N, C-alpha and C positions, 0 to 999 in steps of 0.2 A: 764358540768363541766369537764368531761374527756377530752373533746376537748381543753379546755382552758389549763389544765395541760400538755396535750401533747405539745401544742404550746410553752408554757414556757420551757419544756424540751428541744425542738428544738433550741430555742434561746439560752439556757444556753450552750448546746453542741456546737453551732456555735461560741459562745464567747470563750469558752475554746479552740476550734480549732484554732481561730485567734490568740490568745495569745500564743498558742504552736507553731504556725507557725512562729510568730515573734521571739521567743526564738530560734527556730531551725535555722532561718535565721542568727541570730547573731552568733551562734555557728559555723554555715557553714562558715561565713565571717572570723572568727578567726582561723579556724582550719589549714589554710595554711599560710606560710610566706607572708608578705606584698611585693608585686612586684611593685616597684617604677620605672616609665619610665619618662624620661626627654627629652623634645625637645630641644636639646642643641642650635638649630638655632634661637629660640626665647626668651629663658629665661634670657639670659645674661643682657640685657638692659630693661627688662620689669619691671615695678614697680606699686605699688598699693596703692591709697589713698582712705580709707573708712571714710566717714563723717557720723557719727550716730547722729541724733537729736531726742531726746526723746520726745514723746507726740505730734507728728506733725499730726495734723488733716488735711486731704486732702483739704477741701474747703477753707482753709487758705492759700493755694498756689495761690496767686493772684498777678497780675502785680503791684497793688498798694501797696502790703505788702512785697513780695519777688520778686522785679523786676529782680534781677540777675538769681536767680534759675528758675524763670518763663521763662526767655529768653533762658537759656540753654535747658529746657525742650522741646522747640519747634524747636531745631535744628535737622537736618537730621541724624546726627551722634550720637544721644542720644536715649537711651531706657528710656521711662518714662511712669508710670502709677500712677494715683490717687487711683487706686483699689487693691494695693498690699494687699494680704490676710495676716492677722495676726493670731496667735495661738488662739485656743479655750479659754485658759486662758489668759486674757488680761492684766496681770501683766508684768512689766519690765523683771523679772528674766527669765520666761519661754521664752519670745520672744527674748531676747538678746542671750540666750542659742541657740535657733533655728537658729538665724541669724548667729552666730559664729561657730556653730558645724555642721550645714547642716542637721539636723534631727529634727523630730517633738518631742512633749512632751512625747509621748509614749516611746521614746528611752532614751532621756537624763533625763526624770523623774524630771524636775524642774517644779513645779506647782505654785509656789509663789515666793515671794522675800526673803524667808528664805534659799533657795538652799538646804534644807534638802533632804537626799537621792538621791542627783544627781548621774548621771551614766557617769560622764566625763572620767573615766578610760576606759570605753568601747567605748564611743562616744566623743572623744576629739575635740577640736576646730581645725579649718583648719590649724592654724599655726603649729600644731604639724606635719602635713603631709609635710608642707613646710620645716621644720627643718630636718625631715627625709630625704627629697629629696636633700636638700643643706643646711648644717649647716652654711655655710658662708654667707647665706642671712641675712641682718640685719633687725630686726622686732621691732616695737614699738606700744604701746597702751597707749594713754594719755586719761584719762576719769575723768569726773566730778563725776559720780556715781561709787564709788570705788568698790562695790561688783563685778563689771564686771571683774576688775583685780584680786581682792581677791579671787574670787571663780573660774573664768572661765580661765582667761589668763596668770597670773603670772608665772605659771610653764612652759609655752610654748614660752613666748615672751622675747626678750633680754632686752628691756627697757619698764618696766610696772610699773610706780610709783603708790604707794597705799595711799599716803597722800591725804587728801581732797583738792580740788581745784575747784574754780568757773569756769564758762565758759570762761571768759576773760583770766584766767591763761591757761586753756587748750589751747586756741588760741595762747597765746604768746609762750608757750612751744612747740607747733606744728611748729610755725615759727622758732624757735631756731633749731629744729631738721632738718627741711627742708632747711633752708637757711645756718646755720652755721654748720650743721652736729654735733650738740651737743645735747646729748653725743655720738651719732653715725650718720652715713649716712644711712638713711633708704631705704630699698627695698620695704617694705610692712608697712604701718602705719595706725592704726585704731584710730579714734578720737571719743569721746563721749561727747556731749553737753546736759546738763540736765535742764537748766533754763526755757526752754519752758514748760516742763512738770510741773515745780514748779509754773509757772505762771497760768497754767491751773488748778492746784489744789487750788491755793489761789484765783483766780479771775474768772476762767472759760475757758474751751477749746472752743474758738469760735473766728472767724475772726471779730466778732463785739465787742469783749472785748478789750479795749485799751491796757491794760497790756500785753495781750497774743500777740496782733499785734505788740507792741513795741519790745518785746523780739524776735519775729520772724524777724522783720526788722533788728535788730542787728546781728542776725545769718546769715542773707542774706549777710550782708557786710563781715562777717568772711568768708563765702563760697567764695564770689567774690575774696577776697584777697587770699585765698588758691589756687583758680583756676589760678589766675595770676602768683602765685609762680610756679605752675605746668607748665604753659604756657612757662615760661622761661626755665625750665628744658627741656621741649620738644624741644625748639629751640636749646638747646646744645645736642640734640641727645638722650635724655632719653625717654623712651617708657612708659608713665603712663596711666593707666586707673583710673577713678575717679567714686566712688559710693556715693550716698546719700541714706540712709535708716533710717527707724524709727521702733519703737517697737509697737505703737499703737497710735490711735487718741484719742479723748475725748468727752465727753458730759457733760455739767454742769461743775461741779468741780471734776469729776471722769472719770474712764474708766472701770467701772465694768459691763456695760450693754453690754454683749457679742453679743447681737443680733442688736445692733444699728449700722448702717454703718459708722457713724461718729467715731465709737469706732473700729470696726473690720476691717476697711480699712484704709490705710495710703498711703504715697507716697513712691515710689522707682525709683531711677534715676541711670543710668550708662551712662558714657560719654568717648568716644575715638575718636580721629580724623579721623579714617578710618575703624575701625572694625565694621562689621554689626552685628546688634542684632536681636533676634527673635521678630518678630512683632505680631505674632498670639498667644502669651502666656502671661497670666496674672501671674506675679511673686507672690511667697509666701515667707515667712521667710526663707525657707531651700534652696533658689536658690542662695543666695550670695556666699557661700563657694564653690560649684562646679564650679561657673563662674569664681572665682578668680584662682583656681587651673588650669582650663582650659586656662585662659589667660597666666598664668605663664608657660604653657607647662608642667605641673606636673601631672602624672596620678598615682594614688595609687589604687591598686586592693582592698585593705581593704575599703578605703573610697568609691570608686565606688560601693562596694557591699552594704555598710551600708547607704549611703546617701539617703535622701527622696527628695532632690532637683535635678534640671536640670540646666546645663549651659545655660545662656542667649545668648551665642555667637552662631552665625550662623555657 
């Protein structure tokens, strides 16, 4: 019995030590002024499009369902994995927080969709570091699921509408921004589509469920159209990188089974005409933010100290 108690004491002390180390690291990161370094040779023309698709189950990425995304995923100049690792809490709130802020749940403290007790003041989204580096860069976030803008992004993004909109309106508004520069000409734009997740909850997350398949086919057309818009911009000399990311997969009509690989793995894609990506790394939710800052030539000493992710650029 004494041995068991001693073991519990050791485990308890280890946990306290880990928590204390994390708090000390945060204090260490914040005790000095943020040093921003900008690679002026690359940032001027570089731009970013992030396409967020909620509830994308990896095995639904098939040539017969998503022919365009599937074709892009096979290109040599693309990073793609169907094994992208989601957070231990497979809700949307924790995962979009990790995706956009570049840190895991133990830091941003979002554990469900209520966003209670979030720690965004200490761990803000990557947009905050972009604005600190160059406030003249135009940023936009057009989302179906409004809590993303309400809780995470509105404070840090130039154009972040908070009124509800369906996926087709997200798509149309994205085209207005990208083609007509209305209401701004974006340098970094984040899009969020939510109807695939809704189809999963209503009918089932599965490539064998017609409603789920049909929604994904529509999204594939949106993605193809957006890629074609960026293709024209690249022809005109703009240097765009494109990401496709999701918050979780699904099983049945939910995504709470955190041990199910259909839930805790999803897709991640990054595409650029000539940049090389790491081929021996399986991405997780915290890797998007450092990859974007790296691509833009922005280095923040505080972000680099705090982030849990790594850049996927070679």
